[in-house]
C-alpha positions as CSV (number, residue, x, y, z in Angstrom):
1,X,-8.1,-64.4,-13.9
2,X,-7.5,-68.1,-13.3
3,X,-4.4,-68.8,-11.3
4,X,-2.4,-72.0,-10.7
5,X,-2.0,-71.5,-7.0
6,X,-3.1,-68.0,-6.0
7,X,-6.8,-67.9,-6.8
8,X,-7.7,-66.9,-3.3
9,X,-5.3,-63.9,-3.5
10,X,-6.3,-60.5,-4.8
11,X,-4.7,-59.3,-8.0
12,X,-2.5,-56.9,-6.1
13,X,-1.3,-59.7,-3.8
14,X,-0.6,-61.9,-6.9
15,X,1.5,-59.1,-8.4
16,X,3.5,-58.9,-5.1
17,X,4.0,-62.7,-5.2
18,X,5.1,-62.5,-8.8
19,X,7.7,-59.9,-7.9
20,X,8.9,-62.1,-5.0
21,X,9.4,-65.1,-7.3
22,X,11.3,-62.8,-9.8
23,X,13.6,-61.5,-7.1
24,X,14.1,-65.0,-5.7
25,X,15.2,-66.3,-9.1
26,X,17.6,-63.4,-9.6
27,X,19.3,-64.2,-6.3
28,X,19.2,-67.9,-6.8
29,X,20.7,-68.0,-10.3
30,X,22.9,-64.9,-10.3
31,X,23.5,-63.9,-6.6
32,X,23.2,-60.4,-7.8
33,X,20.7,-57.6,-8.6
34,X,19.7,-55.5,-11.5
35,X,22.2,-52.7,-12.1
36,X,20.4,-51.1,-15.1
37,X,18.1,-51.8,-18.1
38,X,18.5,-50.8,-21.7
39,X,16.8,-47.5,-21.0
40,X,19.3,-46.4,-18.3
41,X,22.3,-48.3,-19.7
42,X,24.0,-45.1,-21.0
43,X,23.5,-43.5,-17.6
44,X,25.2,-46.4,-15.8
45,X,28.1,-46.4,-18.3
46,X,28.5,-42.7,-17.8
47,X,28.7,-43.1,-14.0
48,X,30.8,-46.3,-14.1
49,X,32.9,-46.1,-17.3
50,X,35.6,-48.4,-16.0
51,X,33.1,-51.1,-15.2
52,X,31.2,-50.7,-18.4
53,X,34.3,-51.0,-20.6
54,X,36.5,-53.5,-18.7
55,X,34.5,-55.7,-16.4
56,X,33.6,-59.0,-18.2
57,X,30.9,-59.8,-15.6
58,X,29.1,-56.6,-16.5
59,X,29.7,-56.9,-20.2
60,X,28.2,-60.4,-20.3
61,X,25.3,-59.7,-17.8
62,X,22.7,-58.5,-20.3
63,X,19.6,-60.8,-20.6
64,X,16.2,-60.4,-22.3
65,X,13.3,-60.3,-19.8
66,X,11.3,-62.7,-21.9
67,X,14.2,-65.2,-21.9
68,X,14.7,-64.8,-18.2
69,X,11.1,-65.5,-17.5
70,X,11.0,-68.5,-19.8
71,X,13.9,-70.1,-17.8
72,X,12.6,-69.0,-14.4
73,X,10.7,-71.1,-11.9
74,X,7.9,-68.6,-12.4
75,X,6.7,-70.9,-15.2
76,X,5.9,-73.5,-12.6
77,X,3.8,-71.2,-10.5
78,X,1.9,-69.0,-13.0
79,X,-0.1,-69.5,-16.1
80,X,1.2,-67.8,-19.3
81,X,-1.5,-65.2,-19.3
82,X,-0.6,-64.4,-15.6
83,X,3.1,-64.0,-16.6
84,X,2.2,-61.8,-19.5
85,X,0.1,-59.5,-17.2
86,X,2.3,-59.4,-14.1
87,X,5.6,-59.0,-16.0
88,X,4.4,-55.6,-17.3
89,X,4.8,-54.3,-13.7
90,X,8.4,-55.5,-13.3
91,X,10.5,-52.4,-13.1
92,X,14.2,-51.4,-13.2
93,X,15.4,-50.5,-9.7
94,X,17.7,-47.9,-11.2
95,X,15.3,-45.9,-13.4
96,X,11.9,-47.4,-12.6
97,X,11.2,-48.1,-16.3
98,X,9.2,-51.3,-17.2
99,X,11.5,-54.2,-17.9
100,X,10.4,-55.0,-21.4
101,X,13.7,-55.6,-23.1
102,X,17.3,-56.2,-22.0
103,X,18.4,-55.7,-18.4
104,X,21.8,-56.2,-16.8
105,X,22.3,-58.4,-13.7
106,X,25.4,-57.0,-12.1
107,X,26.4,-55.7,-8.7
108,X,29.7,-54.0,-7.6
109,X,31.5,-55.8,-4.9
110,X,31.5,-52.7,-2.7
111,X,28.9,-50.4,-1.2
112,X,28.4,-47.9,-4.0
113,X,26.0,-45.7,-2.1
114,X,28.7,-45.0,0.5
115,X,30.8,-43.0,-2.0
116,X,28.2,-40.4,-2.8
117,X,29.5,-39.9,-6.3
118,X,27.0,-37.2,-7.2
119,X,27.9,-34.8,-4.4
120,X,31.6,-35.2,-4.9
121,X,31.2,-34.6,-8.6
122,X,29.2,-31.4,-8.0
123,X,31.9,-30.2,-5.5
124,X,34.7,-30.9,-8.0
125,X,32.9,-28.8,-10.6
126,X,31.9,-25.9,-8.4
127,X,34.6,-25.6,-5.7
128,X,37.6,-27.8,-6.7
129,X,39.9,-26.3,-4.1
130,X,37.5,-27.5,-1.4
131,X,37.6,-31.2,-2.5
132,X,39.3,-32.3,0.7
133,X,36.3,-31.1,2.7
134,X,34.3,-33.9,1.2
135,X,34.3,-37.1,3.4
136,X,35.0,-39.4,0.4
137,X,37.9,-37.2,-0.8
138,X,39.3,-37.2,2.7
139,X,39.0,-41.0,2.7
140,X,40.8,-41.2,-0.6
141,X,43.7,-39.1,0.8
142,X,44.1,-41.4,3.8
143,X,43.8,-44.6,1.7
144,X,46.5,-43.4,-0.7
145,X,48.8,-42.5,2.2
146,X,48.4,-46.1,3.6
147,X,48.8,-47.8,0.2
148,X,52.3,-46.4,-0.4
149,X,53.8,-48.8,2.2
150,X,52.6,-51.9,0.3
151,X,52.7,-50.6,-3.2
152,X,54.6,-52.3,-6.0
153,X,57.6,-50.7,-7.7
154,X,57.5,-49.7,-11.4
155,X,59.4,-52.5,-13.1
156,X,63.0,-51.6,-14.2
157,X,63.8,-51.5,-17.9
158,X,60.2,-51.9,-18.8
159,X,59.0,-51.2,-22.3
160,X,56.5,-48.4,-22.8
161,X,55.2,-46.4,-25.8
162,X,54.7,-42.6,-26.2
163,X,53.2,-40.8,-29.2
164,X,53.5,-37.5,-30.9
165,X,51.9,-36.2,-34.1
166,X,54.4,-37.1,-36.8
167,X,54.3,-33.6,-38.3
168,X,55.9,-32.4,-35.0
169,X,58.7,-34.9,-34.9
170,X,61.8,-34.5,-37.2
171,X,63.5,-37.4,-38.9
172,X,65.6,-38.8,-37.4
173,X,63.8,-38.4,-34.0
174,X,65.6,-38.6,-30.7
175,X,64.6,-39.4,-27.2
176,X,64.4,-35.6,-26.4
177,X,61.4,-35.4,-28.8
178,X,59.4,-37.7,-26.6
179,X,60.5,-36.3,-23.3
180,X,58.1,-34.5,-20.9
181,X,57.1,-31.1,-22.4
182,X,58.5,-27.9,-20.8
183,X,56.3,-26.4,-18.1
184,X,55.2,-23.4,-20.2
185,X,53.5,-25.7,-22.7
186,X,51.7,-28.0,-20.3
187,X,47.9,-27.9,-20.2
188,X,45.7,-29.5,-17.6
189,X,45.8,-33.2,-18.1
190,X,44.2,-36.2,-16.5
191,X,46.6,-36.2,-13.5
192,X,48.7,-33.0,-14.0
193,X,47.9,-29.4,-13.4
194,X,48.7,-26.7,-16.0
195,X,52.4,-26.0,-15.9
196,X,53.3,-29.2,-14.1
197,X,54.9,-31.6,-16.6
198,X,54.3,-35.4,-16.1
199,X,55.2,-38.3,-18.3
200,X,52.3,-40.2,-19.8
201,X,53.1,-43.6,-21.3
202,X,51.0,-46.4,-22.8
203,X,51.5,-50.1,-22.7
204,X,51.0,-50.7,-26.4
205,X,50.9,-49.0,-29.8
206,X,47.2,-49.5,-30.0
207,X,46.7,-47.7,-26.7
208,X,48.8,-44.7,-28.0
209,X,46.5,-44.5,-31.1
210,X,43.5,-44.5,-28.8
211,X,44.8,-41.9,-26.4
212,X,45.8,-39.6,-29.3
213,X,42.4,-40.2,-31.0
214,X,44.1,-40.7,-34.3
215,X,44.7,-43.8,-36.5
216,X,47.4,-42.4,-38.7
217,X,50.0,-39.6,-38.8
218,X,51.4,-40.6,-35.4
219,X,55.1,-41.1,-34.5
220,X,55.2,-43.8,-31.8
221,X,58.4,-44.2,-29.7
222,X,59.2,-47.5,-28.1
223,X,61.0,-46.5,-24.9
224,X,62.8,-48.5,-22.2
225,X,62.2,-46.9,-18.9
226,X,64.3,-47.6,-15.8
227,X,62.8,-45.5,-13.1
228,X,62.1,-47.6,-9.9
229,X,59.4,-45.9,-7.9
230,X,56.2,-46.7,-6.0
231,X,53.2,-47.1,-8.3
232,X,49.6,-46.4,-7.2
233,X,47.6,-49.1,-9.0
234,X,44.2,-47.8,-10.3
235,X,43.4,-50.8,-12.5
236,X,40.1,-52.5,-12.0
237,X,40.3,-55.8,-10.1
238,X,37.8,-58.5,-9.1
239,X,39.3,-59.2,-5.7
240,X,38.7,-56.6,-3.1
241,X,40.4,-57.0,0.3
242,X,38.9,-54.5,2.8
243,X,37.8,-50.9,2.8
244,X,40.9,-49.5,1.3
245,X,40.5,-51.7,-1.8
246,X,36.9,-50.6,-2.1
247,X,38.0,-47.0,-2.3
248,X,40.6,-47.8,-5.0
249,X,38.0,-49.8,-7.0
250,X,35.6,-46.9,-6.9
251,X,38.3,-44.7,-8.3
252,X,39.3,-47.2,-11.0
253,X,35.7,-47.8,-12.1
254,X,33.8,-44.6,-11.7
255,X,33.6,-41.3,-13.6
256,X,35.7,-39.7,-10.9
257,X,38.8,-41.1,-12.5
258,X,37.6,-42.8,-15.8
259,X,35.5,-40.1,-17.4
260,X,36.5,-39.5,-21.1
261,X,37.8,-36.1,-22.0
262,X,34.8,-34.0,-23.3
263,X,36.6,-31.2,-25.1
264,X,39.9,-29.8,-26.2
265,X,39.3,-26.5,-24.5
266,X,40.5,-25.1,-21.1
267,X,37.5,-26.3,-19.2
268,X,38.0,-29.9,-18.2
269,X,35.9,-30.6,-15.1
270,X,36.2,-34.4,-15.7
271,X,39.9,-34.1,-14.8
272,X,39.4,-32.2,-11.4
273,X,39.2,-35.3,-9.3
274,X,42.0,-37.2,-11.0
275,X,44.3,-34.2,-10.5
276,X,43.4,-34.3,-6.8
277,X,44.3,-38.0,-6.8
278,X,47.6,-37.1,-8.5
279,X,48.3,-34.6,-5.7
280,X,47.5,-37.1,-3.0
281,X,49.8,-39.7,-4.7
282,X,52.8,-37.3,-5.0
283,X,52.3,-36.2,-1.4
284,X,52.2,-39.8,-0.2
285,X,55.5,-40.7,-1.9
286,X,54.2,-42.4,-5.1
287,X,56.3,-41.8,-8.2
288,X,53.7,-43.1,-10.7
289,X,50.1,-44.1,-11.3
290,X,49.0,-47.1,-13.3
291,X,45.5,-46.8,-14.7
292,X,43.3,-48.2,-17.5
293,X,43.1,-46.3,-20.7
294,X,39.8,-44.5,-21.2
295,X,40.1,-44.7,-25.0
296,X,41.3,-48.3,-25.3
297,X,39.3,-50.8,-23.2
298,X,42.2,-53.3,-23.2
299,X,44.9,-50.6,-22.7
300,X,47.1,-49.8,-19.7
301,X,48.7,-46.4,-19.1
302,X,51.2,-45.2,-16.6
303,X,51.9,-41.6,-15.7
304,X,55.2,-40.7,-14.0
305,X,54.4,-38.0,-11.5
306,X,57.8,-36.4,-11.1
307,X,59.9,-37.1,-14.2
308,X,63.6,-36.3,-13.8
309,X,64.9,-33.2,-15.5
310,X,67.3,-35.3,-17.4
311,X,65.0,-37.8,-19.2
312,X,68.0,-39.6,-20.8
313,X,69.1,-40.7,-17.3
314,X,66.2,-43.1,-16.9
315,X,65.0,-43.8,-20.5
316,X,66.4,-45.2,-23.7
317,X,64.9,-44.8,-27.1
318,X,64.6,-48.2,-28.8
319,X,62.7,-47.3,-32.0
320,X,60.3,-44.8,-33.6
321,X,57.6,-45.9,-36.1
322,X,55.2,-43.6,-38.0
323,X,51.7,-45.0,-38.3
């Protein structure tokens, strides 16, 4: 095959040169690498649901391989028939599939491989009481203990929303109908163990609807909460300042803390690690955790880890609407 500049090279060498040009242009124009392609997109989203639903850099990173090659400096070095041939051997570094459609140019700003997500997920499923034996879980524990000294305080008299199914709320409703449930009725939740009541609140009515997986028949209470306490912030952020922030961002973005609930039954392995995080936070002195809603990509939730026995001492019911 005729080549512009590489006629003296073997076809294998030309393929390697083509790959070098491709990698060079990725770095030059995007300063990043390929995170996944359309064939392993679902796998990436399953492993990093926080990133997949909330990070604009990832959400806008998809590009067709044909368009990328058309805009690349590869056009200057190779004939069209060479590009057509050698591009068939460009492969996704995540799943090794041929890049023949959309691929995503994105890279987390921390060393993902250091977290060993697969091994900790396996341990959480098989031996949850041994989580602290895993190096990353031990690191999470230490980071959370350090974070409490610089953590923000939950804003006083802040407005939050809490939902119940309308059929379970009498008219008129009172604050007591939206208080934390009694211990005997508490199932395992994202951050609480069975029998351990916590107070889950949402930042908007839309987030309540998403969290309850219903669009109607919901009684939504608007509540003013005045409960100053330290908040562990597990929202995703672009700015990462040091190793501790890397650990927090791994929690905020990965399936360890952002996996959706898979069933309404007793078995909820996707909540094992978040309950571990809740235990770490309470032990460290945090009173609440702020985290992104799994069901509403724009939503913010807060869970009060140790709600007072007298809910009315820290909360005021502003209104109740049925939607």
